[in-house]
N, C-alpha and C positions, 0 to 999 in steps of 0.2 A: 599682379601678373595679368597679362592680356589673355583674352579668350582666343584660342586658335580654332580655325575651321579649315580642314578637319583637325581633330585632336592631335593625331600623330601622322603628319603628311610625309610622303616619300618625296625625295629630291633627286635631281640629276647629278648634283655635285656636292661635295662635302662643304664647300663654301656657302652654298644656299642654306644647308642645314645649320651651319654655324651662325649666319646672320639671323635666321629664324629663332634659334635658341636665345640669342642675345636680346632680340626684340621682345620675345615672350616674357623674359625675366624683367626687362627694363621699362616696359610700357605700363601705364596705369591700368587698373582693374576694369575700367569702363571701355577700354580699347578693344577692338576686334582685329585679328590678324588673319587674313585669308591667304592661303598658300596655293601656288599653282593655279591661279584663276584663269580659265580659258575663255577667250572671246573669239567668236567665229562669225564670219559672213560668207556669202557665196563664193568669194574669191580666195580666201585664206583663213588659216587658223593663227591666232596670236595667244601668247600666254604671258601673264604678269607673274613674275616669280613670287612676289609678296605684295599684298595690298593692305594698308593699315588704315582702319577706320577710327578716327579720333573725334568723339563727340565734342562739339564746341570749337573745334580746331580745323577739321577738314579731313581729306583723304590723301594719303601718300602712296605712290606706286614705286616699289623698289625692284630694280633690275640688278641682279647680282652677276 
């Protein structure tokens, strides 16, 4: 089971929570799942619904 940051995130929609739950259960133990990761610059705020860090494989950004 992947490590989630934060442990129990809040989501805007039920579908985001459902995808997060599936990924938490199905990813390997060494994977890290970031929920609702905010990226900001002086012009706009952006949010990645889920970011999956997979050692040895790469990074996946999931927009639900």
